[in-house]
C-alpha positions in Angstrom: 84.7 113.5 118.3 87.8 115.5 118.6 87.5 118.4 121.1 87.9 121.8 119.4 90.7 122.7 121.8 92.7 119.6 120.8 92.2 120.0 117.1 93.4 123.6 117.1 96.5 122.6 119.0 97.2 119.4 117.1 100.2 119.0 114.8 101.2 115.8 113.0 104.8 115.5 112.0 107.5 112.9 111.1 109.5 111.9 114.1 112.6 109.8 114.8 112.1 106.2 115.9 113.8 106.9 119.3 111.1 109.6 120.0 108.4 106.9 119.6 109.8 104.5 122.2 108.6 106.1 125.4 105.0 106.2 124.2 105.1 102.7 122.7 106.5 101.5 126.0 104.0 103.3 128.3 100.9 102.4 126.3 101.6 99.0 124.6 104.1 97.1 126.8 104.6 98.8 130.2 105.7 95.6 131.8 108.4 94.9 129.3 111.8 96.6 129.0 111.8 99.7 126.8 113.8 98.1 124.1 111.1 95.4 123.7 109.2 98.1 121.9 111.9 98.6 119.3 111.1 97.0 116.0 113.5 95.6 113.4 113.9 98.2 110.6 112.8 101.1 112.9 115.8 103.0 111.4 114.3 102.9 107.9 110.6 103.2 108.7 108.5 106.4 108.7 107.4 107.4 112.2 104.6 109.8 112.7 103.8 111.8 115.9 100.8 113.8 117.1 101.7 116.8 119.2 99.3 118.7 121.4 100.8 122.0 122.7 104.3 120.7 121.8 103.8 117.4 123.7 104.1 114.1 121.8 100.9 112.2 122.7 100.5 109.7 119.9 102.9 107.7 117.6 102.6 105.3 114.7 105.2 103.7 112.6 104.9 102.6 109.0 107.2 100.1 107.3 107.1 100.2 103.5 108.0 97.2 101.4 107.4 97.8 97.7 103.8 98.8 97.2 102.7 97.6 100.6 102.8 99.5 103.9 102.5 98.0 107.4 101.4 99.9 110.5 103.2 98.9 113.7 103.4 100.2 117.2 100.5 102.7 117.0 99.9 104.1 120.5 98.2 107.1 122.1 98.8 108.2 125.7 95.8 107.1 127.8 94.7 110.6 128.7 94.4 111.4 125.0 92.6 108.3 123.9 89.0 108.4 122.7 89.2 112.0 121.5 89.8 111.3 117.8 93.6 111.9 117.7 94.3 108.3 116.6 91.7 108.5 113.8 93.2 111.8 112.5 96.7 110.2 112.6 95.6 107.1 110.6 93.7 109.3 108.1 96.9 111.4 107.7 99.0 108.2 107.2 96.6 106.7 104.6 96.5 110.0 102.7 100.3 110.1 102.7 100.6 106.5 101.5 98.1 107.1 98.7 100.2 110.1 97.5 103.2 107.8 97.6 101.4 105.3 95.4 101.2 102.6 98.0 98.6 100.0 97.0 97.8 98.2 100.3 98.0 99.0 104.0 97.9 96.4 106.8 98.6 95.8 110.4 98.4 93.2 113.1 95.6 94.7 115.2 94.9 93.8 118.8 91.6 92.0 118.9 90.2 94.8 121.1 90.9 97.3 118.3 89.2 95.6 115.4 86.3 98.0 115.3 88.8 101.0 115.2 90.5 99.7 112.1 87.2 98.9 110.4 86.5 102.6 110.3 89.2 102.8 107.6 87.6 100.0 105.6 90.2 97.6 106.9 89.0 94.0 106.9 90.2 91.0 108.9 92.3 88.4 107.1 92.7 85.0 108.7 92.1 84.1 112.3 93.4 85.2 115.7 96.9 84.7 116.8 98.9 85.3 120.0 101.9 87.6 120.4 103.4 87.9 123.8 100.1 86.9 125.5 97.9 89.4 123.4 95.4 88.2 120.8 95.8 89.8 117.3 94.2 89.7 113.9 95.6 90.8 110.6 93.7 93.8 109.2 94.1 95.1 105.6 92.8 97.7 103.2 93.5 98.2 99.4 94.4 101.9 98.9 94.4 101.9 95.1 93.3 99.6 92.2 
């Protein structure tokens, strides 16, 4: 459950891809170079940021291809994890995608995050696979008929 203090002070906004890099790096791949966290097509993707008291604490990037959107590099600073910020961000993104008429939303989820994505009716497609020593599964949800 999101703490009332955080919710009152939480703002979600579109950010530049460069603003997402430090959080991606710190949370997802701290042992790799910062540019390891850059994704092809970052320049054309939609990047979302959650701010608490003007501090960027969570980021997520969405890459749209036709009627399909892919979530990549979703990360929340450790001290803000578990409080509901990520859930609010994903709900915001899904709502935005539905308004845009996007039909499906998917991601490669770390195996440790499967239950998080299941909260959004995302289901696993296929088996596990390895990316840079981390196990992933593909998770997907249909947004409209």
